[in-house]
Structures are given as C-alpha cells and as structure tokens.
DRENVO-600968 format. One record per residue (C-alpha): x, y, z; residue number from 1; residue in one letter. Coordinates in steps of 0.25 Angstrom, whole numbers, plus 5000, padded with zeros to 4 digits. Each point is the difference from the previous one (the first is absolute). Layout:
# DRENVO-600968
+------+-------+------+-----+--------+
| east | north |   up | num | residu |
+------+-------+------+-----+--------+
|    X |     Y |    Z | NUM |      A |
...
+------+-------+------+-----+--------+
***
This chain:
# DRENVO-600968
+------+-------+------+-----+--------+
| east | north |   up | num | residu |
+------+-------+------+-----+--------+
| 5001 |  4999 | 5000 |   1 |      M |
| 5003 |  5014 | 4998 |   2 |      R |
| 5002 |  5012 | 5009 |   3 |      I |
| 4987 |  5004 | 5000 |   4 |      A |
| 4993 |  4987 | 5003 |   5 |      E |
| 5009 |  4999 | 5010 |   6 |      L |
| 4995 |  5013 | 5008 |   7 |      S |
| 4984 |  4995 | 4995 |   8 |      R |
| 5003 |  4986 | 5008 |   9 |      A |
| 5007 |  5005 | 5011 |  10 |      S |
| 4994 |  5013 | 5003 |  11 |      G |
| 5013 |  5007 | 4999 |  12 |      V |
| 5003 |  5012 | 4992 |  13 |      A |
| 5009 |  4998 | 4990 |  14 |      P |
| 5010 |  5012 | 5004 |  15 |      A |
| 5000 |  4992 | 5015 |  16 |      T |
| 5004 |  4987 | 4993 |  17 |      I |
| 5011 |  5006 | 4993 |  18 |      K |
| 5005 |  5006 | 5013 |  19 |      Y |
| 4999 |  4987 | 5007 |  20 |      Y |
| 5008 |  4994 | 4989 |  21 |      V |
| 5011 |  5010 | 5001 |  22 |      R |
| 5001 |  4998 | 5015 |  23 |      E |
| 5002 |  4985 | 4998 |  24 |      G |
| 4986 |  4996 | 5008 |  25 |      L |
| 4995 |  4995 | 4986 |  26 |      L |
| 5007 |  4993 | 4990 |  27 |      P |
| 5001 |  5005 | 4986 |  28 |      S |
| 4991 |  4994 | 4989 |  29 |      G |
| 5005 |  4994 | 4987 |  30 |      V |
| 5006 |  5011 | 4990 |  31 |      R |
| 4992 |  4997 | 4987 |  32 |      T |
| 5002 |  5014 | 4993 |  33 |      H |
| 5010 |  5013 | 5005 |  34 |      R |
| 4987 |  5006 | 5008 |  35 |      N |
| 4993 |  4987 | 5003 |  36 |      Q |
| 5001 |  4988 | 5009 |  37 |      A |
| 4990 |  4988 | 5003 |  38 |      E |
| 4997 |  4997 | 5014 |  39 |      Y |
| 4993 |  4985 | 5004 |  40 |      R |
| 4991 |  4998 | 5011 |  41 |      E |
| 5012 |  4998 | 5012 |  42 |      A |
| 5000 |  5016 | 4998 |  43 |      H |
| 4986 |  5001 | 5005 |  44 |      V |
| 5003 |  4992 | 5011 |  45 |      G |
| 5013 |  5008 | 5005 |  46 |      R |
| 4993 |  5013 | 4998 |  47 |      L |
| 4988 |  4995 | 5010 |  48 |      R |
| 5010 |  4997 | 5009 |  49 |      L |
| 5007 |  5012 | 4998 |  50 |      I |
| 4988 |  5008 | 5002 |  51 |      R |
| 4996 |  4992 | 5012 |  52 |      A |
| 5013 |  5003 | 5007 |  53 |      L |
| 5002 |  5014 | 4997 |  54 |      V |
| 4985 |  5004 | 5000 |  55 |      D |
| 4992 |  4993 | 5011 |  56 |      I |
| 5013 |  4995 | 5008 |  57 |      G |
| 5006 |  5014 | 5000 |  58 |      G |
| 5016 |  4995 | 4996 |  59 |      V |
| 5007 |  5009 | 4994 |  60 |      S |
| 5006 |  4999 | 4985 |  61 |      I |
| 5015 |  4997 | 5005 |  62 |      D |
| 4992 |  4990 | 5010 |  63 |      A |
| 4993 |  4993 | 4989 |  64 |      A |
| 5012 |  4999 | 4991 |  65 |      K |
| 5007 |  4993 | 5011 |  66 |      E |
| 4988 |  4989 | 5004 |  67 |      L |
| 4999 |  4997 | 4986 |  68 |      L |
| 5015 |  4998 | 4996 |  69 |      A |
| 5000 |  4991 | 5012 |  70 |      A |
| 4987 |  4992 | 4994 |  71 |      L |
| 5006 |  5000 | 4987 |  72 |      D |
| 5012 |  4993 | 5004 |  73 |      S |
| 4995 |  4987 | 5004 |  74 |      G |
| 5012 |  4999 | 5011 |  75 |      K |
| 4993 |  5004 | 5014 |  76 |      L |
| 4993 |  4990 | 5007 |  77 |      S |
| 4987 |  5004 | 5006 |  78 |      A |
| 5007 |  5004 | 5014 |  79 |      R |
| 5009 |  5009 | 4992 |  80 |      D |
| 4990 |  5006 | 4993 |  81 |      S |
| 4993 |  5004 | 5014 |  82 |      L |
| 5013 |  5007 | 5004 |  83 |      G |
| 5002 |  5005 | 4987 |  84 |      H |
| 4986 |  5008 | 5001 |  85 |      V |
| 5002 |  5004 | 5014 |  86 |      Q |
| 5014 |  5007 | 4998 |  87 |      Y |
| 4995 |  5006 | 4986 |  88 |      A |
| 4989 |  5007 | 5006 |  89 |      L |
| 5010 |  5005 | 5010 |  90 |      G |
| 4994 |  5007 | 5013 |  91 |      G |
| 4995 |  5015 | 5005 |  92 |      R |
| 5011 |  5009 | 5003 |  93 |      R |
| 4997 |  5007 | 5014 |  94 |      S |
| 5001 |  5012 | 5005 |  95 |      Q |
| 4999 |  4997 | 5014 |  96 |      I |
| 5011 |  5004 | 5011 |  97 |      G |
| 5011 |  4989 | 5003 |  98 |      A |
| 4995 |  4999 | 5014 |  99 |      E |
| 4986 |  4995 | 4996 | 100 |      Q |
| 5005 |  4992 | 4990 | 101 |      R |
| 5009 |  4992 | 5009 | 102 |      E |
| 4990 |  4998 | 5010 | 103 |      A |
| 4991 |  4995 | 4987 | 104 |      A |
| 5010 |  4992 | 4996 | 105 |      A |
| 4999 |  4993 | 5014 | 106 |      E |
| 4986 |  4998 | 4998 | 107 |      D |
| 5002 |  4992 | 4987 | 108 |      V |
| 5011 |  4992 | 5005 | 109 |      A |
| 4992 |  4995 | 5012 | 110 |      A |
| 4987 |  4998 | 4991 | 111 |      L |
| 5010 |  4990 | 4991 | 112 |      L |
| 5006 |  4993 | 5012 | 113 |      D |
| 4987 |  4998 | 5006 | 114 |      R |
| 4995 |  4994 | 4986 | 115 |      R |
| 5013 |  4994 | 4998 | 116 |      G |
| 5000 |  5005 | 4986 | 117 |      W |
| 5014 |  5000 | 4994 | 118 |      R |
| 5000 |  5014 | 4990 | 119 |      I |
| 5014 |  5006 | 4995 | 120 |      H |
| 5004 |  5011 | 5007 | 121 |      D |
| 4999 |  5008 | 4987 | 122 |      D |
| 4987 |  4996 | 4995 | 123 |      S |
| 4993 |  5012 | 4996 | 124 |      P |
| 4986 |  4995 | 5006 | 125 |      A |
| 5007 |  5001 | 5013 | 126 |      R |
| 5004 |  5013 | 4999 | 127 |      G |
| 4987 |  5005 | 4996 | 128 |      T |
| 4994 |  4994 | 5012 | 129 |      L |
| 5009 |  5006 | 5009 | 130 |      V |
| 4997 |  5013 | 4992 | 131 |      D |
| 4985 |  4998 | 5004 | 132 |      V |
| 5002 |  4997 | 5014 | 133 |      C |
| 5009 |  5013 | 5002 | 134 |      A |
| 4990 |  5009 | 4994 | 135 |      A |
| 4988 |  4992 | 5008 | 136 |      L |
| 5008 |  5002 | 5014 | 137 |      R |
| 5003 |  5015 | 4995 | 138 |      L |
| 4985 |  5003 | 4997 | 139 |      L |
| 4997 |  4993 | 5015 | 140 |      G |
| 4994 |  4988 | 4994 | 141 |      H |
| 5007 |  4990 | 5007 | 142 |      D |
| 4987 |  4991 | 5002 | 143 |      D |
| 5001 |  4997 | 4984 | 144 |      V |
| 5016 |  4996 | 5003 | 145 |      V |
| 4995 |  4991 | 5012 | 146 |      A |
| 4991 |  4994 | 4989 | 147 |      A |
| 5009 |  4996 | 4990 | 148 |      M |
| 5000 |  4984 | 5007 | 149 |      D |
| 4986 |  5000 | 4994 | 150 |      D |
| 5002 |  5005 | 4986 | 151 |      Y |
| 5013 |  4991 | 4999 | 152 |      A |
| 4992 |  4986 | 5004 | 153 |      G |
| 4990 |  5006 | 4989 | 154 |      A |
| 5012 |  5003 | 4990 | 155 |      S |
| 5006 |  4986 | 5002 | 156 |      E |
| 4986 |  4992 | 4997 | 157 |      A |
| 4999 |  5009 | 4986 | 158 |      I |
| 5016 |  4997 | 4998 | 159 |      A |
| 4996 |  4984 | 5002 | 160 |      A |
| 4989 |  5004 | 4988 | 161 |      T |
| 5010 |  5006 | 4991 | 162 |      D |
| 5010 |  4989 | 5001 | 163 |      I |
| 4990 |  4991 | 4997 | 164 |      A |
| 4994 |  5006 | 4988 | 165 |      L |
| 5015 |  4999 | 4996 | 166 |      V |
| 5003 |  4986 | 5002 | 167 |      R |
| 4989 |  4995 | 4994 | 168 |      K |
| 5003 |  5007 | 4987 | 169 |      E |
| 5008 |  4991 | 4988 | 170 |      R |
| 5012 |  5005 | 4993 | 171 |      G |
| 5011 |  5010 | 5007 | 172 |      L |
| 4996 |  5011 | 4990 | 173 |      E |
| 4984 |  4999 | 5007 | 174 |      R |
| 5005 |  5000 | 5012 | 175 |      M |
| 5009 |  5012 | 4999 | 176 |      T |
| 4989 |  5008 | 4994 | 177 |      E |
| 4990 |  4995 | 5010 | 178 |      T |
| 5010 |  5003 | 5011 | 179 |      A |
| 5001 |  5015 | 4993 | 180 |      I |
| 4985 |  5002 | 4997 | 181 |      V |
| 4996 |  4994 | 5014 | 182 |      G |
| 5009 |  5010 | 5008 | 183 |      T |
| 4997 |  5014 | 4993 | 184 |      I |
| 4986 |  4998 | 4995 | 185 |      L |
| 4996 |  4993 | 5013 | 186 |      G |
| 5006 |  5011 | 5008 | 187 |      D |
| 4990 |  5008 | 4993 | 188 |      T |
| 4989 |  4989 | 5002 | 189 |      L |
| 5002 |  5000 | 5015 | 190 |      L |
| 5001 |  5015 | 5002 | 191 |      A |
| 4985 |  4999 | 4993 | 192 |      A |
| 4995 |  4988 | 5008 | 193 |      L |
| 5003 |  5007 | 5014 | 194 |      R |
| 4994 |  5012 | 4995 | 195 |      R |
| 4987 |  4992 | 4997 | 196 |      L |
| 5002 |  4993 | 5012 | 197 |      A |
| 5000 |  5012 | 5009 | 198 |      Q |
| 4988 |  5007 | 4993 | 199 |      E |
| 4993 |  4988 | 5004 | 200 |      H |
| 5004 |  4999 | 5015 | 201 |      L |
| 5001 |  5014 | 5003 | 202 |      S |
| 4985 |  5001 | 4998 | 203 |      G |
| 4997 |  4990 | 5013 | 204 |      T |
| 5013 |  5002 | 5007 | 205 |      L |
| 5002 |  5015 | 5000 | 206 |      L |
| 4991 |  5012 | 5006 | 207 |      P |
| 4991 |  5007 | 4992 | 208 |      Q |
| 4994 |  5014 | 5001 | 209 |      G |
| 4995 |  5003 | 5014 | 210 |      D |
| 5006 |  4987 | 5005 | 211 |      D |
| 5014 |  5004 | 4998 | 212 |      A |
| 5009 |  5002 | 5012 | 213 |      A |
| 5003 |  5014 | 5003 | 214 |      P |
| 5012 |  5006 | 4996 | 215 |      A |
| 5012 |  5002 | 5011 | 216 |      S |
| 4996 |  5012 | 5010 | 217 |      G |
| 4985 |  4998 | 4996 | 218 |      E |
| 4990 |  4996 | 5010 | 219 |      V |
+------+-------+------+-----+--------+
***
C-alpha cells in the first residue's frame, strides 16, 4: 500500500508517518520510485503500537524509540524487557530539599525491607517513590506515607497479574511486546480504574453536604 492508504488504514497523518520513519520508530517502506514507497500490514500494526504508547501511554518519542528498538532486537528476555521499560521511562526529578529526601529514602528503604522486595538502588521507580514520599511529608500528609504498605500489597497483586500475562504468551517477541505494552498502557488503565473506584466508593464512604464534618476551628 502507498502512504495515503497506510494513513487511512492506521488513522495517522502522512506527515506523522514520515516523521516516525525519520526518527527510526517505523521501518521504511520498500522504495518503488524516487518519491514513492510501498508499505505492508506490519506497518499498520507498528503505527497502532506507536500511537498507543505515545498518545495513550504518554511515552515520549525518545522513550518509545528505545522501547521499540528493544522489541525489534529480539534479544531481551521478558524479564529484561520489564527492566528496560522501567529504565527507559526514567523517573521524576525532585525539587524537594535534601533533608526531606533523605528521610523519604529511609521510608522507602524500610518499606522494601518489610516487603522483602529486592530492588536496585538506581531503580527509577524507587527514586520516584522517594520523591513522592518527600513531597507528601513536606505537605503534612504523613498518613498517606503510612498507608504505603496497603498500596504495596495491592501493587504486588497487580504485578503478579502482569507477570502471568507475559508468561502465557508464546514466543519471545510477543512476550516482550506484552511486557512493554502491559506496563505502559497498564499504568493508564490502573489510573482510570482507581478513579472509577473512588467515584463509586465516595458516594457511600464520604460525607456529603450537611453531613460533612466541620472544618478545623469550626463548631
């Protein structure tokens, strides 16, 4: 198919397709003339994957390029693919002071020790969790930090589902893609489910209107 047909099939504008080719996210088509190339169904699938990672998953172009290169290499195990996702996505950069961050690092280290989780010191996710805990303590929300064990328990159950989905796939390429897509789109999926659950439970568990508790200092 020509680029116009590829655009119609994938829903991606021709200019964007050319950009993805230049950036190395999408393989080039087979050159038929000087200014023409033929594309195949595999290009449609790749474009859908790129758009899912970038538009739904919120992944940067550079991170998407790195993840797709790992997928194309065919050399990574499913476990290594999961690690590759974590490090390709990186972590937040904290503006919290050194004192707060040091205390938060101790919070996270204690949590990992209690859970028996073996995590590298340079894990981006670990750094992100430290930043979040530091911000929570600075804002006076120590109760959220204290609830981390509950969140960790729920997260471990979710991770077990993630791993089970990867393990049941046949073939390294499919396992690698599941690890990448499941992690990135799974984050968006979980955020949406959490908000839906909050909306549902808030109707029965949180006070409304006149039933609301008085603000601090009010009688």
